[in-house]
PDB file with one MODEL, atoms N, CA, C and O in Angstrom:
MODEL        1
ATOM      1  N   MET A   1      -9.057 -18.344  -7.709  1.00  0.00           N
ATOM      2  CA  MET A   1      -8.908 -17.623  -6.467  1.00  0.00           C
ATOM      3  C   MET A   1      -7.571 -17.948  -5.801  1.00  0.00           C
ATOM      4  O   MET A   1      -6.970 -17.075  -5.175  1.00  0.00           O
ATOM      5  N   ILE A   2      -7.105 -19.172  -5.925  1.00  0.00           N
ATOM      6  CA  ILE A   2      -5.825 -19.572  -5.336  1.00  0.00           C
ATOM      7  C   ILE A   2      -4.688 -18.748  -5.931  1.00  0.00           C
ATOM      8  O   ILE A   2      -3.781 -18.333  -5.209  1.00  0.00           O
ATOM      9  N   ILE A   3      -4.725 -18.512  -7.220  1.00  0.00           N
ATOM     10  CA  ILE A   3      -3.684 -17.711  -7.873  1.00  0.00           C
ATOM     11  C   ILE A   3      -3.674 -16.299  -7.298  1.00  0.00           C
ATOM     12  O   ILE A   3      -2.605 -15.733  -7.068  1.00  0.00           O
ATOM     13  N   GLY A   4      -4.847 -15.730  -7.065  1.00  0.00           N
ATOM     14  CA  GLY A   4      -4.936 -14.397  -6.478  1.00  0.00           C
ATOM     15  C   GLY A   4      -4.381 -14.345  -5.067  1.00  0.00           C
ATOM     16  O   GLY A   4      -3.713 -13.380  -4.697  1.00  0.00           O
ATOM     17  N   ILE A   5      -4.650 -15.370  -4.282  1.00  0.00           N
ATOM     18  CA  ILE A   5      -4.132 -15.427  -2.914  1.00  0.00           C
ATOM     19  C   ILE A   5      -2.611 -15.562  -2.921  1.00  0.00           C
ATOM     20  O   ILE A   5      -1.924 -14.932  -2.116  1.00  0.00           O
ATOM     21  N   ILE A   6      -2.094 -16.369  -3.817  1.00  0.00           N
ATOM     22  CA  ILE A   6      -0.637 -16.507  -3.930  1.00  0.00           C
ATOM     23  C   ILE A   6      -0.012 -15.171  -4.325  1.00  0.00           C
ATOM     24  O   ILE A   6       1.014 -14.779  -3.769  1.00  0.00           O
ATOM     25  N   GLY A   7      -0.613 -14.479  -5.267  1.00  0.00           N
ATOM     26  CA  GLY A   7      -0.123 -13.164  -5.662  1.00  0.00           C
ATOM     27  C   GLY A   7      -0.166 -12.185  -4.508  1.00  0.00           C
ATOM     28  O   GLY A   7       0.768 -11.407  -4.318  1.00  0.00           O
ATOM     29  N   LEU A   8      -1.234 -12.213  -3.741  1.00  0.00           N
ATOM     30  CA  LEU A   8      -1.379 -11.359  -2.567  1.00  0.00           C
ATOM     31  C   LEU A   8      -0.262 -11.623  -1.570  1.00  0.00           C
ATOM     32  O   LEU A   8       0.339 -10.686  -1.044  1.00  0.00           O
ATOM     33  N   ILE A   9       0.015 -12.879  -1.309  1.00  0.00           N
ATOM     34  CA  ILE A   9       1.076 -13.242  -0.368  1.00  0.00           C
ATOM     35  C   ILE A   9       2.438 -12.782  -0.871  1.00  0.00           C
ATOM     36  O   ILE A   9       3.240 -12.260  -0.096  1.00  0.00           O
ATOM     37  N   LEU A  10       2.706 -12.970  -2.157  1.00  0.00           N
ATOM     38  CA  LEU A  10       3.991 -12.555  -2.711  1.00  0.00           C
ATOM     39  C   LEU A  10       4.176 -11.039  -2.630  1.00  0.00           C
ATOM     40  O   LEU A  10       5.268 -10.565  -2.316  1.00  0.00           O
ATOM     41  N   LEU A  11       3.125 -10.284  -2.907  1.00  0.00           N
ATOM     42  CA  LEU A  11       3.228  -8.827  -2.786  1.00  0.00           C
ATOM     43  C   LEU A  11       3.434  -8.411  -1.341  1.00  0.00           C
ATOM     44  O   LEU A  11       4.191  -7.482  -1.061  1.00  0.00           O
ATOM     45  N   GLY A  12       2.770  -9.090  -0.431  1.00  0.00           N
ATOM     46  CA  GLY A  12       2.964  -8.795   0.986  1.00  0.00           C
ATOM     47  C   GLY A  12       4.387  -9.053   1.427  1.00  0.00           C
ATOM     48  O   GLY A  12       4.960  -8.273   2.187  1.00  0.00           O
ATOM     49  N   ILE A  13       4.962 -10.155   0.948  1.00  0.00           N
ATOM     50  CA  ILE A  13       6.349 -10.486   1.281  1.00  0.00           C
ATOM     51  C   ILE A  13       7.286  -9.369   0.815  1.00  0.00           C
ATOM     52  O   ILE A  13       8.292  -9.093   1.467  1.00  0.00           O
ATOM     53  N   GLY A  14       6.965  -8.737  -0.292  1.00  0.00           N
ATOM     54  CA  GLY A  14       7.784  -7.629  -0.785  1.00  0.00           C
ATOM     55  C   GLY A  14       7.566  -6.328  -0.033  1.00  0.00           C
ATOM     56  O   GLY A  14       8.522  -5.599   0.231  1.00  0.00           O
ATOM     57  N   TRP A  15       6.332  -6.030   0.312  1.00  0.00           N
ATOM     58  CA  TRP A  15       6.003  -4.750   0.953  1.00  0.00           C
ATOM     59  C   TRP A  15       6.365  -4.692   2.429  1.00  0.00           C
ATOM     60  O   TRP A  15       6.859  -3.667   2.898  1.00  0.00           O
ATOM     61  N   ILE A  16       6.131  -5.758   3.163  1.00  0.00           N
ATOM     62  CA  ILE A  16       6.281  -5.722   4.623  1.00  0.00           C
ATOM     63  C   ILE A  16       7.704  -5.372   5.064  1.00  0.00           C
ATOM     64  O   ILE A  16       7.858  -4.484   5.903  1.00  0.00           O
ATOM     65  N   PRO A  17       8.744  -6.014   4.550  1.00  0.00           N
ATOM     66  CA  PRO A  17      10.096  -5.642   4.998  1.00  0.00           C
ATOM     67  C   PRO A  17      10.446  -4.180   4.682  1.00  0.00           C
ATOM     68  O   PRO A  17      11.098  -3.505   5.478  1.00  0.00           O
ATOM     69  N   GLU A  18      10.015  -3.713   3.535  1.00  0.00           N
ATOM     70  CA  GLU A  18      10.295  -2.327   3.160  1.00  0.00           C
ATOM     71  C   GLU A  18       9.579  -1.358   4.105  1.00  0.00           C
ATOM     72  O   GLU A  18      10.159  -0.349   4.509  1.00  0.00           O
ATOM     73  N   THR A  19       8.349  -1.649   4.454  1.00  0.00           N
ATOM     74  CA  THR A  19       7.594  -0.778   5.363  1.00  0.00           C
ATOM     75  C   THR A  19       8.200  -0.813   6.758  1.00  0.00           C
ATOM     76  O   THR A  19       8.268   0.224   7.419  1.00  0.00           O
ATOM     77  N   ILE A  20       8.641  -1.971   7.222  1.00  0.00           N
ATOM     78  CA  ILE A  20       9.297  -2.058   8.525  1.00  0.00           C
ATOM     79  C   ILE A  20      10.570  -1.215   8.528  1.00  0.00           C
ATOM     80  O   ILE A  20      10.859  -0.532   9.511  1.00  0.00           O
ATOM     81  N   LYS A  21      11.323  -1.259   7.447  1.00  0.00           N
ATOM     82  CA  LYS A  21      12.539  -0.455   7.323  1.00  0.00           C
ATOM     83  C   LYS A  21      12.202   1.039   7.391  1.00  0.00           C
ATOM     84  O   LYS A  21      12.894   1.801   8.066  1.00  0.00           O
ATOM     85  N   ILE A  22      11.156   1.449   6.703  1.00  0.00           N
ATOM     86  CA  ILE A  22      10.734   2.857   6.713  1.00  0.00           C
ATOM     87  C   ILE A  22      10.343   3.283   8.118  1.00  0.00           C
ATOM     88  O   ILE A  22      10.697   4.379   8.552  1.00  0.00           O
ATOM     89  N   ILE A  23       9.624   2.441   8.827  1.00  0.00           N
ATOM     90  CA  ILE A  23       9.193   2.778  10.191  1.00  0.00           C
ATOM     91  C   ILE A  23      10.399   2.881  11.120  1.00  0.00           C
ATOM     92  O   ILE A  23      10.476   3.807  11.926  1.00  0.00           O
ATOM     93  N   LYS A  24      11.338   1.945  11.019  1.00  0.00           N
ATOM     94  CA  LYS A  24      12.524   1.963  11.875  1.00  0.00           C
ATOM     95  C   LYS A  24      13.385   3.193  11.610  1.00  0.00           C
ATOM     96  O   LYS A  24      13.867   3.833  12.544  1.00  0.00           O
ATOM     97  N   GLU A  25      13.574   3.521  10.335  1.00  0.00           N
ATOM     98  CA  GLU A  25      14.415   4.671   9.970  1.00  0.00           C
ATOM     99  C   GLU A  25      13.674   5.990  10.070  1.00  0.00           C
ATOM    100  O   GLU A  25      14.287   7.058  10.077  1.00  0.00           O
ATOM    101  N   ARG A  26      12.348   5.914  10.148  1.00  0.00           N
ATOM    102  CA  ARG A  26      11.481   7.096  10.232  1.00  0.00           C
ATOM    103  C   ARG A  26      11.653   8.048   9.049  1.00  0.00           C
ATOM    104  O   ARG A  26      11.538   9.266   9.187  1.00  0.00           O
ATOM    105  N   LYS A  27      11.928   7.467   7.899  1.00  0.00           N
ATOM    106  CA  LYS A  27      12.013   8.267   6.682  1.00  0.00           C
ATOM    107  C   LYS A  27      11.725   7.385   5.475  1.00  0.00           C
ATOM    108  O   LYS A  27      11.989   6.183   5.477  1.00  0.00           O
ATOM    109  N   ALA A  28      11.178   8.019   4.451  1.00  0.00           N
ATOM    110  CA  ALA A  28      10.879   7.322   3.201  1.00  0.00           C
ATOM    111  C   ALA A  28      11.443   8.151   2.057  1.00  0.00           C
ATOM    112  O   ALA A  28      11.509   9.377   2.138  1.00  0.00           O
ATOM    113  N   SER A  29      11.842   7.482   1.011  1.00  0.00           N
ATOM    114  CA  SER A  29      12.473   8.187  -0.102  1.00  0.00           C
ATOM    115  C   SER A  29      11.540   8.355  -1.298  1.00  0.00           C
ATOM    116  O   SER A  29      12.010   8.530  -2.423  1.00  0.00           O
ATOM    117  N   ILE A  30      10.224   8.305  -1.076  1.00  0.00           N
ATOM    118  CA  ILE A  30       9.300   8.504  -2.195  1.00  0.00           C
ATOM    119  C   ILE A  30       8.925   9.978  -2.287  1.00  0.00           C
ATOM    120  O   ILE A  30       8.910  10.688  -1.281  1.00  0.00           O
ATOM    121  N   ASP A  31       8.631  10.422  -3.474  1.00  0.00           N
ATOM    122  CA  ASP A  31       8.153  11.772  -3.674  1.00  0.00           C
ATOM    123  C   ASP A  31       6.722  11.861  -3.149  1.00  0.00           C
ATOM    124  O   ASP A  31       5.908  10.981  -3.428  1.00  0.00           O
ATOM    125  N   TRP A  32       6.410  12.903  -2.400  1.00  0.00           N
ATOM    126  CA  TRP A  32       5.087  12.988  -1.766  1.00  0.00           C
ATOM    127  C   TRP A  32       3.958  13.056  -2.786  1.00  0.00           C
ATOM    128  O   TRP A  32       2.858  12.574  -2.517  1.00  0.00           O
ATOM    129  N   LYS A  33       4.213  13.649  -3.959  1.00  0.00           N
ATOM    130  CA  LYS A  33       3.169  13.717  -4.998  1.00  0.00           C
ATOM    131  C   LYS A  33       2.837  12.316  -5.502  1.00  0.00           C
ATOM    132  O   LYS A  33       1.668  11.972  -5.679  1.00  0.00           O
ATOM    133  N   PHE A  34       3.864  11.520  -5.729  1.00  0.00           N
ATOM    134  CA  PHE A  34       3.657  10.135  -6.140  1.00  0.00           C
ATOM    135  C   PHE A  34       2.914   9.378  -5.041  1.00  0.00           C
ATOM    136  O   PHE A  34       1.995   8.609  -5.323  1.00  0.00           O
ATOM    137  N   GLY A  35       3.312   9.597  -3.801  1.00  0.00           N
ATOM    138  CA  GLY A  35       2.677   8.921  -2.672  1.00  0.00           C
ATOM    139  C   GLY A  35       1.201   9.220  -2.569  1.00  0.00           C
ATOM    140  O   GLY A  35       0.398   8.318  -2.327  1.00  0.00           O
ATOM    141  N   VAL A  36       0.831  10.481  -2.750  1.00  0.00           N
ATOM    142  CA  VAL A  36      -0.588  10.858  -2.680  1.00  0.00           C
ATOM    143  C   VAL A  36      -1.367  10.175  -3.792  1.00  0.00           C
ATOM    144  O   VAL A  36      -2.438   9.620  -3.549  1.00  0.00           O
ATOM    145  N   LEU A  37      -0.841  10.211  -5.006  1.00  0.00           N
ATOM    146  CA  LEU A  37      -1.518   9.559  -6.130  1.00  0.00           C
ATOM    147  C   LEU A  37      -1.656   8.061  -5.892  1.00  0.00           C
ATOM    148  O   LEU A  37      -2.693   7.476  -6.204  1.00  0.00           O
ATOM    149  N   TYR A  38      -0.632   7.446  -5.349  1.00  0.00           N
ATOM    150  CA  TYR A  38      -0.640   6.005  -5.119  1.00  0.00           C
ATOM    151  C   TYR A  38      -1.664   5.625  -4.054  1.00  0.00           C
ATOM    152  O   TYR A  38      -2.407   4.658  -4.221  1.00  0.00           O
ATOM    153  N   VAL A  39      -1.703   6.381  -2.961  1.00  0.00           N
ATOM    154  CA  VAL A  39      -2.652   6.091  -1.889  1.00  0.00           C
ATOM    155  C   VAL A  39      -4.080   6.300  -2.368  1.00  0.00           C
ATOM    156  O   VAL A  39      -4.946   5.457  -2.133  1.00  0.00           O
ATOM    157  N   VAL A  40      -4.329   7.419  -3.037  1.00  0.00           N
ATOM    158  CA  VAL A  40      -5.690   7.698  -3.535  1.00  0.00           C
ATOM    159  C   VAL A  40      -6.111   6.639  -4.553  1.00  0.00           C
ATOM    160  O   VAL A  40      -7.241   6.155  -4.513  1.00  0.00           O
ATOM    161  N   GLY A  41      -5.205   6.280  -5.464  1.00  0.00           N
ATOM    162  CA  GLY A  41      -5.513   5.247  -6.444  1.00  0.00           C
ATOM    163  C   GLY A  41      -5.819   3.914  -5.785  1.00  0.00           C
ATOM    164  O   GLY A  41      -6.750   3.218  -6.191  1.00  0.00           O
ATOM    165  N   SER A  42      -5.043   3.553  -4.771  1.00  0.00           N
ATOM    166  CA  SER A  42      -5.289   2.303  -4.051  1.00  0.00           C
ATOM    167  C   SER A  42      -6.630   2.327  -3.329  1.00  0.00           C
ATOM    168  O   SER A  42      -7.354   1.331  -3.326  1.00  0.00           O
ATOM    169  N   LEU A  43      -6.959   3.450  -2.722  1.00  0.00           N
ATOM    170  CA  LEU A  43      -8.248   3.558  -2.025  1.00  0.00           C
ATOM    171  C   LEU A  43      -9.423   3.466  -3.005  1.00  0.00           C
ATOM    172  O   LEU A  43     -10.452   2.868  -2.689  1.00  0.00           O
ATOM    173  N   LEU A  44      -9.268   4.050  -4.175  1.00  0.00           N
ATOM    174  CA  LEU A  44     -10.321   3.935  -5.187  1.00  0.00           C
ATOM    175  C   LEU A  44     -10.475   2.483  -5.645  1.00  0.00           C
ATOM    176  O   LEU A  44     -11.588   2.020  -5.895  1.00  0.00           O
ATOM    177  N   LEU A  45      -9.363   1.775  -5.752  1.00  0.00           N
ATOM    178  CA  LEU A  45      -9.443   0.358  -6.099  1.00  0.00           C
ATOM    179  C   LEU A  45     -10.082  -0.462  -4.988  1.00  0.00           C
ATOM    180  O   LEU A  45     -10.728  -1.474  -5.259  1.00  0.00           O
ATOM    181  N   VAL A  46      -9.908  -0.035  -3.734  1.00  0.00           N
ATOM    182  CA  VAL A  46     -10.600  -0.699  -2.623  1.00  0.00           C
ATOM    183  C   VAL A  46     -12.104  -0.547  -2.799  1.00  0.00           C
ATOM    184  O   VAL A  46     -12.851  -1.517  -2.668  1.00  0.00           O
ATOM    185  N   VAL A  47     -12.543   0.669  -3.095  1.00  0.00           N
ATOM    186  CA  VAL A  47     -13.976   0.921  -3.297  1.00  0.00           C
ATOM    187  C   VAL A  47     -14.499   0.069  -4.452  1.00  0.00           C
ATOM    188  O   VAL A  47     -15.563  -0.543  -4.352  1.00  0.00           O
ATOM    189  N   TYR A  48     -13.750   0.038  -5.538  1.00  0.00           N
ATOM    190  CA  TYR A  48     -14.160  -0.744  -6.702  1.00  0.00           C
ATOM    191  C   TYR A  48     -14.245  -2.235  -6.371  1.00  0.00           C
ATOM    192  O   TYR A  48     -15.175  -2.918  -6.799  1.00  0.00           O
ATOM    193  N   SER A  49     -13.262  -2.740  -5.602  1.00  0.00           N
ATOM    194  CA  SER A  49     -13.283  -4.162  -5.288  1.00  0.00           C
ATOM    195  C   SER A  49     -14.457  -4.518  -4.372  1.00  0.00           C
ATOM    196  O   SER A  49     -14.954  -5.644  -4.416  1.00  0.00           O
ATOM    197  N   VAL A  50     -14.900  -3.574  -3.548  1.00  0.00           N
ATOM    198  CA  VAL A  50     -16.110  -3.802  -2.749  1.00  0.00           C
ATOM    199  C   VAL A  50     -17.321  -3.866  -3.681  1.00  0.00           C
ATOM    200  O   VAL A  50     -18.194  -4.717  -3.513  1.00  0.00           O
ATOM    201  N   GLN A  51     -17.369  -2.971  -4.656  1.00  0.00           N
ATOM    202  CA  GLN A  51     -18.489  -2.946  -5.589  1.00  0.00           C
ATOM    203  C   GLN A  51     -18.610  -4.244  -6.383  1.00  0.00           C
ATOM    204  O   GLN A  51     -19.717  -4.726  -6.624  1.00  0.00           O
ATOM    205  N   ILE A  52     -17.490  -4.801  -6.783  1.00  0.00           N
ATOM    206  CA  ILE A  52     -17.538  -6.031  -7.583  1.00  0.00           C
ATOM    207  C   ILE A  52     -17.448  -7.291  -6.716  1.00  0.00           C
ATOM    208  O   ILE A  52     -17.483  -8.413  -7.223  1.00  0.00           O
ATOM    209  N   ARG A  53     -17.334  -7.087  -5.421  1.00  0.00           N
ATOM    210  CA  ARG A  53     -17.271  -8.189  -4.437  1.00  0.00           C
ATOM    211  C   ARG A  53     -16.119  -9.163  -4.714  1.00  0.00           C
ATOM    212  O   ARG A  53     -16.287 -10.381  -4.659  1.00  0.00           O
ATOM    213  N   ASP A  54     -14.976  -8.608  -5.004  1.00  0.00           N
ATOM    214  CA  ASP A  54     -13.766  -9.410  -5.213  1.00  0.00           C
ATOM    215  C   ASP A  54     -12.902  -9.274  -3.966  1.00  0.00           C
ATOM    216  O   ASP A  54     -12.216  -8.267  -3.791  1.00  0.00           O
ATOM    217  N   TYR A  55     -12.932 -10.283  -3.099  1.00  0.00           N
ATOM    218  CA  TYR A  55     -12.300 -10.179  -1.796  1.00  0.00           C
ATOM    219  C   TYR A  55     -10.782 -10.253  -1.831  1.00  0.00           C
ATOM    220  O   TYR A  55     -10.118  -9.639  -0.996  1.00  0.00           O
ATOM    221  N   VAL A  56     -10.223 -10.991  -2.777  1.00  0.00           N
ATOM    222  CA  VAL A  56      -8.769 -11.019  -2.927  1.00  0.00           C
ATOM    223  C   VAL A  56      -8.288  -9.633  -3.327  1.00  0.00           C
ATOM    224  O   VAL A  56      -7.329  -9.115  -2.756  1.00  0.00           O
ATOM    225  N   PHE A  57      -8.943  -9.041  -4.294  1.00  0.00           N
ATOM    226  CA  PHE A  57      -8.616  -7.691  -4.761  1.00  0.00           C
ATOM    227  C   PHE A  57      -8.814  -6.683  -3.631  1.00  0.00           C
ATOM    228  O   PHE A  57      -8.021  -5.751  -3.493  1.00  0.00           O
ATOM    229  N   LEU A  58      -9.840  -6.853  -2.836  1.00  0.00           N
ATOM    230  CA  LEU A  58     -10.111  -5.970  -1.694  1.00  0.00           C
ATOM    231  C   LEU A  58      -8.988  -6.039  -0.669  1.00  0.00           C
ATOM    232  O   LEU A  58      -8.495  -5.007  -0.214  1.00  0.00           O
ATOM    233  N   ILE A  59      -8.588  -7.241  -0.307  1.00  0.00           N
ATOM    234  CA  ILE A  59      -7.511  -7.400   0.674  1.00  0.00           C
ATOM    235  C   ILE A  59      -6.206  -6.844   0.132  1.00  0.00           C
ATOM    236  O   ILE A  59      -5.487  -6.136   0.837  1.00  0.00           O
ATOM    237  N   LEU A  60      -5.903  -7.161  -1.110  1.00  0.00           N
ATOM    238  CA  LEU A  60      -4.667  -6.682  -1.728  1.00  0.00           C
ATOM    239  C   LEU A  60      -4.608  -5.158  -1.743  1.00  0.00           C
ATOM    240  O   LEU A  60      -3.614  -4.573  -1.313  1.00  0.00           O
ATOM    241  N   ASN A  61      -5.643  -4.524  -2.225  1.00  0.00           N
ATOM    242  CA  ASN A  61      -5.605  -3.073  -2.339  1.00  0.00           C
ATOM    243  C   ASN A  61      -5.700  -2.371  -0.990  1.00  0.00           C
ATOM    244  O   ASN A  61      -5.163  -1.274  -0.832  1.00  0.00           O
ATOM    245  N   SER A  62      -6.365  -2.971  -0.028  1.00  0.00           N
ATOM    246  CA  SER A  62      -6.376  -2.413   1.320  1.00  0.00           C
ATOM    247  C   SER A  62      -4.967  -2.458   1.903  1.00  0.00           C
ATOM    248  O   SER A  62      -4.501  -1.497   2.516  1.00  0.00           O
ATOM    249  N   PHE A  63      -4.305  -3.582   1.702  1.00  0.00           N
ATOM    250  CA  PHE A  63      -2.935  -3.748   2.168  1.00  0.00           C
ATOM    251  C   PHE A  63      -1.998  -2.742   1.501  1.00  0.00           C
ATOM    252  O   PHE A  63      -1.182  -2.108   2.169  1.00  0.00           O
ATOM    253  N   VAL A  64      -2.117  -2.603   0.197  1.00  0.00           N
ATOM    254  CA  VAL A  64      -1.263  -1.674  -0.548  1.00  0.00           C
ATOM    255  C   VAL A  64      -1.538  -0.229  -0.111  1.00  0.00           C
ATOM    256  O   VAL A  64      -0.604   0.560   0.034  1.00  0.00           O
ATOM    257  N   ALA A  65      -2.797   0.115   0.096  1.00  0.00           N
ATOM    258  CA  ALA A  65      -3.138   1.471   0.552  1.00  0.00           C
ATOM    259  C   ALA A  65      -2.513   1.742   1.922  1.00  0.00           C
ATOM    260  O   ALA A  65      -1.990   2.831   2.162  1.00  0.00           O
ATOM    261  N   LEU A  66      -2.566   0.767   2.809  1.00  0.00           N
ATOM    262  CA  LEU A  66      -1.978   0.929   4.137  1.00  0.00           C
ATOM    263  C   LEU A  66      -0.467   1.088   4.056  1.00  0.00           C
ATOM    264  O   LEU A  66       0.087   2.009   4.658  1.00  0.00           O
ATOM    265  N   MET A  67       0.203   0.215   3.331  1.00  0.00           N
ATOM    266  CA  MET A  67       1.662   0.267   3.233  1.00  0.00           C
ATOM    267  C   MET A  67       2.134   1.555   2.543  1.00  0.00           C
ATOM    268  O   MET A  67       3.103   2.175   2.982  1.00  0.00           O
ATOM    269  N   SER A  68       1.466   1.944   1.491  1.00  0.00           N
ATOM    270  CA  SER A  68       1.870   3.178   0.810  1.00  0.00           C
ATOM    271  C   SER A  68       1.494   4.398   1.641  1.00  0.00           C
ATOM    272  O   SER A  68       2.170   5.424   1.566  1.00  0.00           O
ATOM    273  N   GLY A  69       0.432   4.303   2.428  1.00  0.00           N
ATOM    274  CA  GLY A  69       0.068   5.389   3.341  1.00  0.00           C
ATOM    275  C   GLY A  69       1.137   5.601   4.393  1.00  0.00           C
ATOM    276  O   GLY A  69       1.451   6.739   4.739  1.00  0.00           O
ATOM    277  N   ILE A  70       1.697   4.518   4.906  1.00  0.00           N
ATOM    278  CA  ILE A  70       2.796   4.627   5.878  1.00  0.00           C
ATOM    279  C   ILE A  70       4.005   5.284   5.227  1.00  0.00           C
ATOM    280  O   ILE A  70       4.633   6.158   5.824  1.00  0.00           O
ATOM    281  N   SER A  71       4.333   4.872   4.015  1.00  0.00           N
ATOM    282  CA  SER A  71       5.450   5.481   3.296  1.00  0.00           C
ATOM    283  C   SER A  71       5.203   6.964   3.061  1.00  0.00           C
ATOM    284  O   SER A  71       6.104   7.787   3.228  1.00  0.00           O
ATOM    285  N   LEU A  72       3.981   7.297   2.675  1.00  0.00           N
ATOM    286  CA  LEU A  72       3.635   8.700   2.441  1.00  0.00           C
ATOM    287  C   LEU A  72       3.754   9.501   3.731  1.00  0.00           C
ATOM    288  O   LEU A  72       4.286  10.611   3.720  1.00  0.00           O
ATOM    289  N   PHE A  73       3.267   8.953   4.842  1.00  0.00           N
ATOM    290  CA  PHE A  73       3.343   9.634   6.130  1.00  0.00           C
ATOM    291  C   PHE A  73       4.786  10.002   6.466  1.00  0.00           C
ATOM    292  O   PHE A  73       5.069  11.145   6.824  1.00  0.00           O
ATOM    293  N   PHE A  74       5.691   9.044   6.352  1.00  0.00           N
ATOM    294  CA  PHE A  74       7.081   9.313   6.700  1.00  0.00           C
ATOM    295  C   PHE A  74       7.770  10.203   5.673  1.00  0.00           C
ATOM    296  O   PHE A  74       8.703  10.928   6.017  1.00  0.00           O
ATOM    297  N   SER A  75       7.331  10.162   4.436  1.00  0.00           N
ATOM    298  CA  SER A  75       7.870  11.052   3.414  1.00  0.00           C
ATOM    299  C   SER A  75       7.465  12.503   3.693  1.00  0.00           C
ATOM    300  O   SER A  75       8.293  13.410   3.607  1.00  0.00           O
ATOM    301  N   VAL A  76       6.206  12.713   4.023  1.00  0.00           N
ATOM    302  CA  VAL A  76       5.717  14.068   4.305  1.00  0.00           C
ATOM    303  C   VAL A  76       6.285  14.558   5.624  1.00  0.00           C
ATOM    304  O   VAL A  76       6.648  15.728   5.743  1.00  0.00           O
ATOM    305  N   ARG A  77       6.366  13.690   6.607  1.00  0.00           N
ATOM    306  CA  ARG A  77       6.889  14.049   7.919  1.00  0.00           C
ATOM    307  C   ARG A  77       8.332  14.519   7.811  1.00  0.00           C
ATOM    308  O   ARG A  77       8.741  15.428   8.533  1.00  0.00           O
ATOM    309  N   LYS A  78       9.111  13.909   6.916  1.00  0.00           N
ATOM    310  CA  LYS A  78      10.503  14.274   6.700  1.00  0.00           C
ATOM    311  C   LYS A  78      10.600  15.719   6.209  1.00  0.00           C
ATOM    312  O   LYS A  78      11.553  16.427   6.535  1.00  0.00           O
ATOM    313  N   ARG A  79       9.624  16.146   5.435  1.00  0.00           N
ATOM    314  CA  ARG A  79       9.652  17.492   4.847  1.00  0.00           C
ATOM    315  C   ARG A  79       9.317  18.573   5.859  1.00  0.00           C
ATOM    316  O   ARG A  79       9.682  19.731   5.659  1.00  0.00           O
ATOM    317  N   LEU A  80       8.631  18.226   6.938  1.00  0.00           N
ATOM    318  CA  LEU A  80       8.194  19.228   7.916  1.00  0.00           C
ATOM    319  C   LEU A  80       9.278  19.609   8.881  1.00  0.00           C
ATOM    320  O   LEU A  80       9.057  20.442   9.760  1.00  0.00           O
TER     321      LEU A  80
ENDMDL
END
């Protein structure tokens, strides 16, 4: 479990600065199709991690779904 928590922290360290940059600039450079697939895939992994009761996996995928959802929001918003 410690290895999973360390991995979770390392991924967070990578995602958080990028998401803050996207929010400040109010734009994201991801393709919206990729963003939708990524968010949906992450949400499905959240459901799966609840089913198997893996809390590290649950936290990780919830975090990834949130961060990629923010990126998707600003990517789609840019197109409008």
